[in-house]
C-alpha positions in Angstrom: 86.1 75.6 75.2 86.0 78.4 77.8 85.2 81.8 76.3 87.0 84.5 78.3 85.4 87.9 79.0 88.8 89.7 79.4 90.0 92.4 77.1 93.5 90.8 76.9 95.2 87.6 78.0 98.9 88.1 78.8 101.1 85.0 78.5 104.2 85.4 80.7 104.8 86.2 84.3 108.2 87.8 84.1 109.2 91.5 84.2 107.8 92.2 80.7 104.5 90.4 81.1 103.8 91.6 84.6 104.7 95.2 83.9 102.5 95.2 80.8 99.7 93.7 82.9 100.1 96.3 85.6 100.1 99.1 83.0 96.9 97.8 81.3 95.0 97.2 84.5 95.8 100.7 85.6 94.3 101.9 82.3 91.1 100.0 83.0 91.6 96.9 80.9 90.4 93.5 82.1 93.5 91.3 82.0 94.1 87.6 82.6 97.7 86.6 83.1 98.8 83.0 82.3 102.0 81.7 83.7 102.9 78.0 84.1 105.5 78.7 86.9 105.6 81.0 89.9 105.5 84.7 89.1 108.9 86.3 88.5 110.9 83.1 88.9 112.4 83.0 85.4 115.1 85.3 84.0 113.5 88.2 85.9 114.4 86.7 89.2 118.1 86.7 88.6 118.9 89.6 86.4 121.8 92.0 87.2 119.3 94.7 88.4 121.1 97.3 86.2 119.0 99.9 84.4 121.4 99.8 81.5 120.5 102.9 79.5 124.1 103.2 78.3 124.0 99.9 76.5 123.1 100.9 73.0 125.6 98.8 71.0 124.3 95.5 69.6 125.7 92.1 70.4 126.5 91.6 66.7 129.9 93.0 66.2 133.1 91.9 64.4 134.7 91.4 67.9 132.2 88.6 68.6 133.2 86.8 65.4 136.9 87.1 66.4 136.1 85.4 69.7 134.3 82.4 68.2 137.3 79.9 68.5 137.7 80.9 72.1 134.0 80.6 72.7 134.1 77.0 71.6 137.2 76.1 73.6 136.8 77.9 76.9 133.9 76.5 79.0 134.2 79.3 81.6 134.9 82.3 79.3 132.6 85.4 79.4 131.1 84.4 76.0 130.6 80.7 75.6 129.1 78.5 72.8 128.5 74.9 73.6 130.0 73.1 70.5 127.2 70.5 70.7 124.6 73.2 70.3 126.4 74.7 67.2 124.3 72.9 64.5 121.1 74.1 66.2 122.1 77.7 66.6 123.9 78.0 63.2 121.0 79.7 61.4 120.7 82.3 64.2 124.5 82.9 64.1 124.3 83.5 60.4 121.7 86.2 61.0 123.9 87.6 63.7 126.8 87.9 61.3 124.5 89.6 58.8 123.7 92.2 61.4 127.4 93.0 61.7 127.1 95.1 58.5 127.6 98.8 59.3 124.1 99.8 58.2 122.6 97.0 60.3 124.6 98.0 63.3 123.6 101.6 62.9 119.9 100.6 62.8 120.3 98.4 65.9 122.0 101.1 67.8 119.4 103.7 66.8 116.6 101.3 68.0 118.4 100.6 71.3 119.0 104.3 71.9 115.3 105.1 71.2 114.1 102.6 73.8 116.8 103.2 76.3 116.5 107.0 76.3 112.9 106.6 77.4 113.5 103.7 79.8 114.6 105.5 83.0 111.9 108.1 82.8 109.3 105.4 82.1 110.4 103.5 85.3 110.4 106.7 87.3 106.8 107.4 86.2 105.7 103.9 86.8 107.3 103.5 90.2 106.0 106.9 91.3 102.5 105.8 90.5 103.0 102.4 92.1 104.6 103.8 95.2 107.7 101.7 94.7 110.4 104.4 94.3 112.4 102.8 97.1 113.3 99.9 94.7 115.2 102.1 92.3 118.5 103.7 93.1 119.6 106.4 90.6 123.2 106.6 91.6 124.7 106.0 88.1 127.0 103.1 87.3 130.7 102.5 86.5 132.6 100.6 83.8 136.1 100.0 85.1 139.4 98.7 83.6 142.7 97.4 84.9 145.4 98.7 82.5 146.5 102.0 80.8 145.8 100.4 77.4 142.3 99.4 78.5 141.7 103.0 79.8 142.5 104.3 76.4 140.0 101.7 75.0 137.5 103.1 77.5 138.0 106.6 76.2 137.5 105.4 72.7 134.3 103.6 73.8 133.1 106.9 75.4 133.6 108.7 72.1 131.5 106.1 70.3 128.8 106.3 72.9 129.0 110.1 72.9 128.2 110.2 69.2 125.1 108.1 70.0 124.0 110.6 72.7 125.2 108.7 75.7 127.0 110.9 78.3 129.8 109.5 80.4 132.5 110.9 82.6 136.1 109.5 82.6 137.3 108.8 86.1 141.0 108.4 86.9 142.2 105.8 89.4 142.4 108.6 92.0 138.8 109.6 91.4 137.6 106.0 91.4 139.2 105.3 94.8 137.8 108.5 96.2 134.2 107.7 95.0 134.3 103.9 95.5 136.2 102.7 98.5 138.1 99.4 98.7 139.0 99.0 95.0 142.2 97.2 94.1 145.2 99.3 93.0 145.0 97.2 89.8 141.9 99.3 88.8 143.4 102.0 86.6 140.3 104.0 85.6 136.7 104.0 84.5 133.7 105.6 82.9 130.9 106.9 85.1 127.4 106.8 83.5 125.2 109.3 85.4 121.9 108.5 83.6 121.7 105.0 84.8 120.6 103.2 88.0 119.9 99.9 89.6 117.0 98.0 91.2 117.7 96.8 94.7 115.5 93.7 94.5 114.4 92.6 90.9 112.2 89.8 92.2 110.3 92.1 94.6 109.8 94.6 91.8 108.0 91.9 89.8 106.1 90.6 92.8 104.9 93.9 94.0 103.7 95.0 90.5 101.9 91.6 90.3 100.1 92.2 93.6 99.1 95.7 92.6 97.8 94.5 89.2 95.7 91.8 91.0 94.3 94.5 93.3 93.3 96.5 90.3 91.3 93.6 88.9 93.8 91.4 87.0 93.2 87.7 87.2 95.9 85.1 87.2 95.7 81.4 86.1 98.6 79.0 86.5 98.6 77.3 83.2 101.0 76.3 80.4 100.1 77.5 76.9 101.4 75.1 74.4 99.6 76.1 71.2 96.5 77.5 69.6 95.5 79.6 66.5 94.5 83.0 65.5 90.9 83.3 64.2 89.1 86.2 62.7 87.1 86.9 65.8 89.7 86.0 68.5 92.5 83.6 69.5 92.1 80.0 70.6 94.6 78.9 73.2 95.5 75.3 74.0 96.5 75.2 77.7 97.2 72.7 80.4 93.8 73.7 81.8 92.0 73.1 78.6 91.0 75.3 75.6 90.5 79.0 76.1 89.1 81.6 73.7 90.4 85.1 74.0 89.6 88.4 72.3 93.3 89.4 72.2 96.5 87.9 73.5 99.9 89.4 74.4 102.9 87.0 74.2 105.5 88.1 76.7 106.9 84.7 77.5 110.6 85.5 77.3 112.9 82.8 75.8 109.8 80.6 75.3 108.0 83.1 73.1 109.1 82.0 69.7 107.6 78.5 69.5 104.4 79.9 70.9 104.1 82.6 68.2 104.9 80.0 65.6 102.0 77.8 66.9 99.5 80.7 67.2 100.3 82.6 64.0 102.5 80.5 61.8 105.3 83.1 62.1 108.8 82.0 62.7 110.8 84.4 64.9 114.7 84.1 64.8 115.1 83.8 68.5 117.7 82.0 70.6 118.6 82.2 74.2 121.5 83.8 76.1 121.9 81.8 79.3 123.1 84.2 82.0 124.5 83.4 85.4 124.7 85.1 88.8 126.2 84.5 92.2 124.4 86.2 95.1 126.6 87.1 98.1 124.4 87.8 101.1 127.3 88.6 103.3 128.3 91.6 101.2 125.4 94.1 101.2 127.4 97.2 101.6 130.5 96.6 99.4 129.6 99.0 96.6 127.5 102.2 96.3 126.5 101.6 92.7 126.6 99.0 90.0 130.2 98.4 88.7 131.1 96.4 85.6 134.5 95.3 84.2 135.6 96.1 80.7 138.1 93.2 80.5 136.2 90.6 82.6 132.8 91.2 81.1 130.7 91.0 84.3 128.8 93.3 86.6 128.5 93.7 90.4 125.3 95.2 91.7 124.5 96.1 95.4 121.1 94.8 96.5 119.1 94.5 99.6 119.9 90.8 99.7 123.7 91.3 99.3 126.0 91.8 96.3 125.0 90.2 93.0 127.8 89.1 90.6 126.2 88.7 87.2 127.2 88.2 83.6 128.6 85.8 81.1 126.7 84.8 77.9 126.3 81.1 77.2 124.7 79.7 74.1 123.5 76.2 74.9 119.8 76.3 74.4 116.8 76.2 76.8 117.2 72.8 78.3 120.9 72.1 79.0 121.7 71.6 82.7 123.3 74.8 84.1 127.1 74.8 84.5 127.3 76.6 87.9 131.1 76.8 87.6 130.3 79.8 85.5 128.6 81.5 88.4 131.2 80.6 91.0 133.9 81.7 88.6 132.7 85.3 89.0 134.1 85.4 92.5 137.7 85.1 91.0 137.0 88.1 88.7 135.4 90.2 91.5 138.2 89.5 94.0 140.7 90.9 91.5 138.9 94.3 91.6 138.9 94.7 95.4 141.7 95.1 98.1 139.8 92.7 100.4 138.4 89.4 99.2 134.7 88.9 99.1 132.9 86.9 101.8 131.2 84.0 100.0 129.4 82.6 103.0 125.9 81.6 102.1 126.5 82.4 98.4 123.9 80.9 95.9 124.3 80.4 92.1 121.6 80.9 89.6 121.1 80.6 85.8 118.3 82.0 83.6 117.5 82.1 79.9 117.3 85.5 78.2 115.5 85.8 74.8 117.8 87.1 72.1 117.2 88.2 68.6 120.1 88.6 66.1 119.8 92.4 65.8 119.6 92.9 69.6 116.2 94.7 69.3 113.0 93.4 70.9 109.7 92.8 69.0 107.0 95.1 70.1 104.1 94.8 67.7 100.6 93.5 67.0 99.9 91.0 64.2 97.2 88.6 63.0 93.6 89.3 62.0 92.7 92.8 63.3 96.0 92.9 65.3 94.6 90.6 68.0 98.0 89.0 68.7 100.3 91.5 70.5 104.0 90.8 71.0 106.5 92.0 73.6 109.5 89.7 73.4 113.2 89.3 72.6 114.6 91.9 75.0 117.8 89.8 75.6 119.7 91.2 78.6 117.8 94.5 78.6 114.4 93.2 79.8 114.5 95.0 83.1 115.8 98.2 81.5 113.1 98.3 78.8 110.1 96.8 80.6 108.4 100.0 81.7 108.7 101.7 78.3 107.6 98.5 76.6 104.4 98.5 78.7 103.7 102.0 77.5 104.1 101.0 73.9 101.8 98.0 74.4 99.2 100.2 75.9 99.5 102.5 72.9 99.1 99.6 70.5 96.1 98.3 72.3 94.3 101.6 72.8 95.2 103.0 69.4 96.6 106.1 71.0 100.3 106.3 70.1 102.8 106.8 73.0 104.9 109.2 70.9 107.7 106.7 70.4 108.2 105.3 66.9 107.8 101.5 67.1 109.0 100.9 63.5 112.4 99.5 64.5 110.7 96.9 66.7 108.1 95.5 64.3 108.1 91.9 63.4 108.1 92.6 59.7 111.8 93.5 59.8 112.6 89.7 59.8 110.7 89.2 56.5 107.5 89.9 54.7 104.4 88.9 56.8 101.4 87.4 55.2 98.7 90.0 54.3 96.5 88.8 57.1 99.2 89.7 59.6 99.9 93.2 58.5 98.2 96.1 60.2 98.2 99.9 60.0 99.5 100.8 63.4 97.6 104.1 63.5 94.3 102.3 63.4 92.5 101.8 66.7 91.5 98.2 67.4 87.7 97.6 67.4 86.3 98.1 70.9 89.6 99.0 72.4 88.9 102.7 73.2 88.2 103.3 76.9 
């Protein structure tokens, strides 16, 4: 068994793992990153690019329950549940229903607001330090609708968000067409969210942070971690390259995190996956000035350096089912309805990725196991890009014992049940040997 001399092993080469690795190497930690595939080729490659600070309402809502029959019957709907996967996901769905209680929804919204309020400033700080400001456009975003009744619904939505501290400006159809050219007359109004933005190339963001982390001393090994165990003096990892012994480990493996945590620590995390789709239109790089999403159609259009990305839909069908790319191509129909001129689909490419989802819509950001040697940054569902930089700050605080100033209580693993005594830890205590 190879004994590693690194301060921390990060498992996962997506936006969460790489951003954490970047943050820790900048702070002087010796980091080894393990990823079985190419860096940034999972869900981070194909996300919508939206820094979605306005999304503070959890997935668990009575509206989702009302849509269940449609979810089972419509294979191309915005929210889809493969009926063959229903027995497997049933326990997760029951937990989702439990989180529809008013108190649970308030707790989820409060936790999302806590992270999202700090997300944009965390990205600004990180990108300034990394010299990558060009990848972030802070032009705000739009949520549009196509009927007067839907515009009234938008206004009610704005009131709900306003009570949660999210500012928005109602835009009439006239204002919309003045600010965003080429929209269809069917678009009747929208909400403008000023404190949002978008990334012009999500893959390049991950790739550039990875290169910088390597330049700062991070090492990378292409290996699959398929098990291991927590010991009093470290963590044993079973990998495709043999056994490794690490002082501390951070699990940031996205939708594949839950089975790994169960193997390492015997802790079951109630995680499933939201399969998201996108269609990239390289012939449409200048169609929109900002990210625009649709209230009725439940998808988003984001301008990027590589074209216009149409993204959205939630499909519950597990990690291994073959993608149904009709869901990606179907986004063109919805997008065309929002424009006067049809989109150019020449060279368009579909994509599908698995997003890690927990029933309360909050991630797990924590440290568990003997002496807190196992760190966790997982379950960010469709907000991984939005929350990656602030998550990295929180992980640095947990590792160094110097709190970041953000309360991590809503994101602790213990919220899903009582952990064994050996897995609990006073989060104000500094880890042995972790001070720099």
